[in-house]
C-alpha positions as CSV (number, residue, x, y, z in Angstrom):
1,M,-23.9,-15.4,219.3
2,T,-26.3,-17.7,220.9
3,G,-29.8,-18.5,219.8
4,Q,-31.2,-17.0,223.0
5,N,-30.0,-13.5,222.3
6,Y,-30.3,-13.5,218.5
7,S,-32.9,-11.3,216.8
8,V,-33.6,-10.3,213.3
9,P,-31.8,-7.0,212.4
10,D,-33.9,-3.8,212.2
11,S,-32.9,-3.4,208.5
12,G,-31.7,-5.7,205.8
13,I,-32.3,-7.5,202.5
14,V,-33.3,-11.0,201.7
15,V,-33.0,-12.3,198.1
16,I,-35.9,-14.8,197.6
17,D,-36.1,-17.4,194.9
18,K,-39.7,-16.7,194.0
19,P,-41.7,-19.8,192.9
20,R,-44.2,-19.9,190.1
21,G,-47.8,-19.4,191.3
22,P,-48.0,-16.7,194.0
23,S,-47.7,-13.0,193.3
24,S,-44.6,-11.0,194.3
25,H,-46.8,-9.2,196.8
26,Q,-47.9,-12.5,198.4
27,V,-44.3,-13.8,198.6
28,T,-43.1,-10.6,200.2
29,A,-45.9,-10.8,202.8
30,W,-44.9,-14.3,203.7
31,V,-41.3,-13.1,204.2
32,G,-42.6,-10.4,206.5
33,D,-44.5,-13.0,208.5
34,I,-41.4,-15.2,208.8
35,L,-39.1,-12.4,209.9
36,G,-41.7,-10.4,211.9
37,R,-40.8,-7.2,210.0
38,R,-42.6,-4.8,207.7
39,V,-41.3,-5.5,204.2
40,G,-41.3,-4.3,200.6
41,H,-40.0,-5.7,197.4
42,A,-38.2,-4.3,194.3
43,G,-38.9,-5.5,190.8
44,T,-42.3,-7.2,190.5
45,L,-42.5,-10.7,188.9
46,D,-45.7,-12.0,187.4
47,P,-47.3,-14.9,189.3
48,Q,-46.1,-17.5,186.7
49,V,-42.5,-16.1,186.6
50,S,-39.9,-17.4,189.0
51,G,-36.5,-16.3,190.2
52,V,-34.7,-13.4,192.0
53,L,-37.0,-11.2,194.1
54,I,-35.4,-8.7,196.3
55,V,-37.2,-8.2,199.6
56,M,-36.3,-5.3,201.9
57,F,-37.2,-4.6,205.5
58,G,-36.8,-1.8,207.9
59,G,-34.8,1.2,206.7
60,A,-33.6,-0.8,203.7
61,V,-37.1,-0.3,202.1
62,R,-35.9,3.2,201.3
63,L,-33.4,1.7,198.9
64,A,-36.3,0.6,196.6
65,P,-35.6,3.3,193.9
66,V,-32.0,2.1,193.6
67,L,-32.9,-1.6,193.5
68,L,-35.7,-1.0,191.0
69,S,-33.2,0.7,188.6
70,H,-30.9,-2.3,188.5
71,N,-30.3,-4.1,185.2
72,K,-32.0,-7.5,185.0
73,E,-31.1,-10.9,183.5
74,Y,-33.5,-13.6,182.5
75,I,-33.7,-17.1,181.0
76,C,-36.7,-17.3,178.7
77,L,-38.4,-20.1,176.9
78,M,-40.2,-18.7,173.8
79,R,-42.6,-20.7,171.6
80,L,-42.7,-19.9,167.9
81,H,-46.1,-20.2,166.1
82,G,-44.4,-21.4,162.9
83,D,-41.1,-22.9,161.7
84,A,-37.9,-20.9,161.7
85,T,-34.2,-21.8,161.3
86,R,-31.6,-21.4,164.1
87,E,-29.8,-19.0,161.8
88,A,-32.9,-16.8,161.5
89,V,-33.5,-16.8,165.3
90,D,-29.8,-15.8,165.9
91,R,-30.1,-13.0,163.4
92,V,-33.3,-11.6,165.0
93,A,-31.8,-11.9,168.5
94,A,-28.9,-9.8,167.3
95,E,-31.3,-7.2,165.7
96,F,-33.1,-6.8,169.0
97,T,-29.8,-6.1,170.9
98,G,-29.5,-2.3,171.7
99,R,-32.2,0.3,172.1
100,I,-35.8,-0.9,171.5
101,Y,-39.3,0.6,171.7
102,Q,-41.8,-1.2,173.9
103,R,-45.4,-0.7,175.0
104,P,-46.3,-2.5,178.3
105,P,-48.7,-5.5,177.9
106,R,-52.4,-4.9,178.4
107,K,-52.3,-6.9,181.7
108,S,-49.5,-4.6,183.0
109,A,-50.2,-2.4,186.1
110,V,-48.5,0.6,184.5
111,K,-49.7,3.1,181.9
112,R,-49.3,1.6,178.4
113,S,-47.2,4.5,177.0
114,L,-44.4,3.8,174.5
115,R,-41.0,3.5,176.2
116,I,-37.4,3.0,175.2
117,R,-35.3,0.2,176.8
118,K,-31.9,-1.2,176.1
119,I,-31.1,-4.8,175.6
120,Q,-27.5,-5.4,176.5
121,E,-27.4,-9.0,175.2
122,I,-29.5,-11.8,173.9
123,E,-27.9,-15.2,173.7
124,V,-29.8,-18.1,172.1
125,L,-28.9,-21.1,174.3
126,D,-30.9,-23.9,172.6
127,M,-33.6,-24.6,170.1
128,D,-35.9,-27.6,169.9
129,G,-38.4,-27.4,167.1
130,R,-40.5,-24.3,167.8
131,L,-39.1,-23.9,171.3
132,V,-36.3,-21.3,171.7
133,L,-34.4,-21.0,175.0
134,F,-32.5,-17.7,175.4
135,R,-30.8,-15.5,178.0
136,V,-31.3,-11.8,178.0
137,R,-29.7,-8.9,179.9
138,C,-31.7,-5.7,179.8
139,D,-32.7,-2.5,181.4
140,A,-35.1,-2.4,184.3
141,G,-38.7,-2.2,183.1
142,T,-38.1,-4.3,180.0
143,Y,-41.1,-6.6,179.2
144,I,-39.8,-10.0,178.1
145,R,-43.3,-11.1,177.1
146,T,-43.4,-8.1,174.7
147,L,-39.9,-8.9,173.5
148,C,-41.0,-12.4,172.5
149,V,-44.0,-11.1,170.6
150,H,-41.8,-8.6,168.7
151,M,-39.2,-11.2,167.9
152,G,-41.9,-13.4,166.5
153,Y,-43.1,-10.6,164.3
154,A,-39.6,-10.1,163.0
155,L,-39.3,-13.9,162.2
156,G,-42.6,-13.7,160.4
157,V,-44.1,-16.6,162.4
158,C,-45.4,-14.9,165.6
159,A,-44.3,-16.1,169.0
160,H,-45.2,-15.9,172.7
161,M,-43.4,-16.3,176.0
162,E,-43.8,-19.8,177.4
163,E,-41.8,-19.6,180.6
164,L,-39.5,-17.0,182.3
165,R,-37.1,-17.0,185.2
166,R,-35.1,-14.0,186.5
167,I,-31.6,-15.0,187.3
168,R,-30.1,-11.7,188.2
169,S,-31.1,-8.2,189.5
170,G,-28.2,-5.9,189.7
171,S,-25.4,-7.6,191.8
172,F,-27.9,-10.2,193.2
173,D,-28.1,-13.4,191.3
174,E,-29.8,-16.7,191.9
175,T,-26.8,-18.2,193.7
176,V,-27.6,-16.0,196.7
177,A,-31.4,-16.5,196.5
178,V,-33.1,-18.6,199.1
179,T,-36.5,-20.4,199.0
180,L,-39.3,-19.5,201.3
181,H,-39.0,-22.9,202.9
182,A,-35.3,-22.4,203.6
183,L,-36.0,-19.0,205.1
184,A,-38.7,-20.3,207.4
185,D,-36.6,-23.2,208.5
186,A,-33.7,-20.8,209.3
187,A,-36.0,-18.5,211.2
188,R,-37.2,-21.4,213.4
189,A,-33.7,-22.6,214.0
190,A,-32.3,-19.2,215.1
191,P,-34.0,-19.0,218.5
192,E,-33.2,-22.7,219.1
193,G,-29.4,-22.0,219.2
194,N,-28.5,-22.1,215.5
195,P,-28.6,-18.5,214.1
196,E,-25.9,-19.0,211.4
197,P,-28.2,-20.0,208.5
198,L,-30.5,-17.0,209.0
199,Q,-27.6,-14.6,209.5
200,G,-26.3,-15.8,206.2
201,M,-29.6,-15.2,204.4
202,I,-30.0,-11.6,205.7
203,L,-27.8,-9.2,203.8
204,P,-26.9,-5.7,205.1
205,P,-28.3,-2.6,203.3
206,A,-24.8,-1.8,202.0
207,A,-25.1,-4.9,199.7
208,A,-27.7,-3.0,197.6
209,V,-25.4,-0.2,196.7
210,Q,-22.2,-2.0,195.6
211,D,-22.5,-0.6,192.1
212,L,-22.8,3.0,193.3
213,P,-19.8,5.3,193.8
214,R,-19.3,6.1,197.5
215,V,-17.7,8.3,200.0
216,V,-16.3,6.9,203.2
217,I,-16.8,9.2,206.2
218,R,-15.2,9.6,209.6
219,D,-17.0,8.2,212.7
220,T,-17.2,11.8,214.0
221,A,-19.3,12.8,211.0
222,V,-21.8,9.9,211.0
223,D,-24.3,11.2,213.5
224,A,-24.4,14.6,211.9
225,V,-25.3,13.0,208.5
226,C,-27.9,10.9,210.3
227,H,-29.6,14.1,211.4
228,G,-29.6,15.4,207.8
229,A,-26.5,17.6,207.9
230,V,-24.8,18.3,204.6
231,L,-21.5,16.4,204.4
232,A,-18.3,18.5,204.2
233,G,-15.0,17.4,202.8
234,V,-13.5,17.4,206.3
235,G,-15.7,14.5,207.2
236,V,-14.6,12.4,204.3
237,T,-11.7,10.0,204.5
238,E,-12.0,8.3,201.0
239,K,-13.9,8.4,197.8
240,V,-14.5,5.2,195.8
241,G,-15.5,5.4,192.1
242,G,-16.1,8.4,189.9
243,F,-19.2,10.6,190.0
244,A,-20.4,13.8,188.5
245,K,-22.1,16.7,190.3
246,G,-25.8,15.9,190.9
247,E,-25.3,12.1,190.8
248,T,-26.3,9.7,193.6
249,V,-23.5,8.4,195.9
250,A,-23.6,6.1,198.8
251,I,-22.4,7.4,202.2
252,V,-20.7,4.6,204.2
253,T,-18.7,4.4,207.5
254,E,-15.1,3.2,207.8
255,R,-16.6,-0.2,208.8
256,G,-18.5,-0.4,205.5
257,E,-21.9,0.3,207.1
258,L,-24.4,2.2,204.9
259,V,-25.4,5.5,206.4
260,G,-27.5,6.6,203.5
261,L,-27.6,8.0,200.0
262,G,-26.8,11.6,198.9
263,R,-26.6,13.9,195.9
264,A,-23.1,15.0,195.0
265,L,-22.6,18.7,195.2
266,I,-19.3,18.5,193.4
267,S,-17.7,15.9,191.1
268,S,-15.3,13.2,192.4
269,S,-12.5,14.8,190.5
270,T,-12.7,18.0,192.6
271,L,-13.5,16.3,195.9
272,K,-10.4,16.3,198.2
273,P,-11.0,14.3,201.4
274,G,-10.2,16.2,204.5
275,E,-10.6,19.7,203.0
276,P,-13.4,22.2,203.8
277,G,-16.5,22.7,201.6
278,F,-19.8,20.9,201.2
279,V,-19.6,17.8,199.0
280,V,-22.7,15.6,199.5
281,A,-26.3,16.5,200.5
282,P,-28.1,13.5,202.1
283,T,-31.3,12.5,200.3
284,T,-32.0,9.1,202.0
285,V,-30.8,8.3,205.5
286,L,-31.0,4.7,206.7
287,M,-28.9,4.7,209.8
288,R,-30.6,5.8,213.0
289,P,-29.4,8.9,214.8
290,G,-27.4,7.9,217.9
291,T,-25.9,4.8,216.3
292,Y,-22.6,6.7,216.4
293,P,-21.7,9.1,219.2
294,R,-22.6,12.8,218.5
295,A,-19.4,14.8,217.7
296,W,-20.9,17.9,216.3
297,K,-22.4,21.2,217.4
298,A,-25.7,22.6,216.3
299,H,-25.6,24.4,212.9
300,A,-22.1,22.9,212.3
301,G,-21.3,21.1,209.0
302,A,-20.6,17.4,209.1
C-alpha cells in the first residue's frame, strides 16, 4: 500500500501511553485531531496518572462498555506516614486481596456510594523507608488511591498514593501502547509513503473482544446481521469458548472481522453450528451494511 492511497480506517482502536499532566479527555481529543476521527476513550485516568489509555474511533466507540469492564493492572508508589516493617506491609497486602468495600474519593466524578470490588493480586515489589512500590491486579472501577488509604489504616500509620501507572487494561498492556508523539509522527509519515508505522498502531475492533466467547458466521449471514437480523444456527460455522444463555458473545466473520456483539439465546453447549433455530440476537453492530454481499430475503433469518 502506498502513502498516496492510504487513509485511516473508519473504525479502530489505539492504545495510548498517557503522560502525566493532561486529562484523559484532552489526550483523547489530541488523538482525534491526529487521526481526523471522532473518538472516545475507555477507563479514565486522573491527570497525574500515566499509562494505558484505550482510545476508540468510528464504530469501535460502541465497544466502550466491554472495554470499561476489563480488569486493570497498575504499578503504584505508596507513601506511608509512619514506619512499618516489610513483613507488616506484605501481611496487609495479602489481607486486601479478594473482595473489598470501597467508596469513591471526594474528587471522583461518580456518586460516592459504597461498592464492592475484587483485588486479584497485590505484589509488593520494593520498599525504601516509607515508600512502598507494589503491583495490583483488580476489577474495573477499583480506586487505587482509596486502596492506599485503607492499607495505611490497616498498618496503623496512614498512607497516601504518591504515583500511579496503569500497565494493563484487559488484553492491552503497555508493550502495545504508543506515545502521542509517536502517533503524530506516524500520521505525518503515512501520506508521505510510509504507512506501516501508523498501520501497526491502529488495531482492529476485534482486538477488543479477544476475551469474549464468539461465534463465527458464514459470509452469507454477515449482511443480515448487519441489518439487525437474529442469527440462526444455519449461519454459524464455529463456536469458540463457552457461554450461557443471556451472556454477551462476539460475532465474527470467517476472516476474523468483528461484525458486532450479541446476546446468546441459547448456551454454547446446545448450539450446533449449521442447524436451524435462533442462537444470537445482535445488540451492537459495528460492521456497516453492504460490507458483505446481501444473501438473504426480507423477513428471513440470518
